[in-house]
C-alpha positions in Angstrom: 135.6 107.0 84.4 135.1 105.9 81.2 133.6 108.5 78.7 131.9 107.2 75.7 130.9 110.4 73.7 129.4 113.7 74.0 125.4 112.6 75.0 124.5 116.6 74.4 124.9 120.0 74.4 122.5 121.8 77.0 121.4 125.2 76.0 119.8 127.8 77.7 116.8 129.8 76.3 113.8 131.7 77.3 111.5 130.5 75.1 111.3 126.9 73.2 108.8 127.7 70.7 110.6 131.1 69.6 114.0 129.4 69.4 112.8 126.0 67.3 112.4 128.1 63.8 116.2 129.1 64.1 117.3 125.5 64.6 114.0 123.5 62.6 114.3 126.6 59.9 117.5 128.0 59.7 119.6 124.7 60.8 117.1 122.1 59.5 117.0 120.0 62.4 114.7 118.0 63.8 113.2 118.3 66.9 112.1 115.2 68.2 110.8 115.1 71.7 109.6 118.1 73.8 109.4 117.2 77.8 109.0 119.2 81.1 111.6 117.8 83.9 109.4 119.6 86.9 112.2 118.6 89.8 114.5 120.6 87.6 112.2 123.4 86.7 112.7 122.9 82.8 111.6 122.1 79.6 113.5 120.4 77.5 113.6 120.3 74.0 115.9 117.7 72.2 117.5 117.9 68.4 119.7 115.1 67.0 123.0 116.4 65.6 125.3 112.9 64.2 125.8 111.0 67.3 125.0 114.1 69.5 121.9 115.9 70.5 121.3 119.2 71.7 118.9 120.2 74.4 117.2 123.0 74.6 116.7 124.5 78.1 113.5 126.7 79.1 112.9 127.2 82.9 109.4 126.9 84.3 110.2 129.2 87.3 112.7 132.1 87.3 114.3 130.8 90.6 115.4 127.8 89.1 118.7 126.7 87.9 118.0 127.7 84.2 116.0 130.3 85.2 118.6 132.1 87.4 121.1 131.2 84.8 119.4 133.4 82.2 119.0 136.1 84.3 122.7 136.4 85.2 124.4 135.5 81.9 121.6 135.6 79.6 120.9 133.0 76.9 123.2 130.6 75.7 125.5 127.3 76.2 124.6 126.0 79.5 126.3 122.5 80.2 128.3 119.7 78.4 126.7 116.5 78.8 129.2 113.1 78.6 127.9 109.8 78.8 129.9 107.2 81.1 130.2 103.8 80.4 130.6 102.8 84.0 127.7 104.5 85.2 126.7 108.0 86.8 127.5 106.7 90.5 130.6 105.0 90.0 131.6 108.2 88.1 130.7 110.6 90.4 132.6 108.5 93.3 135.8 108.8 91.2 135.2 112.7 90.2 134.6 113.3 94.0 137.8 110.9 94.8 139.7 113.2 92.1 138.7 116.6 94.2 136.2 117.6 92.3 133.4 119.4 93.9 130.1 117.8 93.1 126.6 119.4 93.0 124.8 115.9 92.8 126.1 113.2 95.2 123.9 110.6 93.9 122.4 110.1 90.7 118.7 111.3 89.7 116.3 111.5 86.5 117.0 113.8 84.0 115.2 114.0 80.5 114.7 111.4 78.5 114.8 109.2 81.6 118.3 109.1 81.7 119.9 108.7 85.3 122.5 112.2 85.3 124.9 114.0 87.7 126.3 117.7 88.0 130.1 118.3 88.3 129.8 121.9 90.2 131.5 124.5 87.8 134.2 125.9 90.3 135.8 122.5 89.8 135.2 122.2 86.0 137.5 125.2 84.7 133.8 127.3 84.5 131.9 124.5 82.4 128.9 123.2 84.0 129.6 119.3 83.2 126.4 117.1 83.4 127.4 113.1 83.4 125.0 111.1 82.0 124.1 107.0 82.2 124.9 106.1 78.2 121.7 105.1 76.7 123.0 102.4 74.9 123.8 100.6 78.6 120.7 100.6 79.3 
């Protein structure tokens, strides 16, 4: 698998509206997009930091993955996303061949219209890992 860069860091928050002042007024970042990803039961907000992005994740359903994460662990770093040059499907295949447990067996659409898939944290030293299509390869 050829990782090109860290695509984004996902941070779980109870409320994007309440988190925005910290990221914009304290850190000086500019939110450039807010969108809902209905099938993941989440609302997202994005900020650019150099060549990487920060993605805030607000649950739209307490039973969704982010809602359960916040209930169990509280707000904080949720996942790291890597852009892959060889395509998400190929990266999933390679990860599975190397014994990594998959959450997604096939790519699906994520925020910003990118193809994404997740690797299970039980196989990745406790870090939920997202593989993303490299936006420059779209």
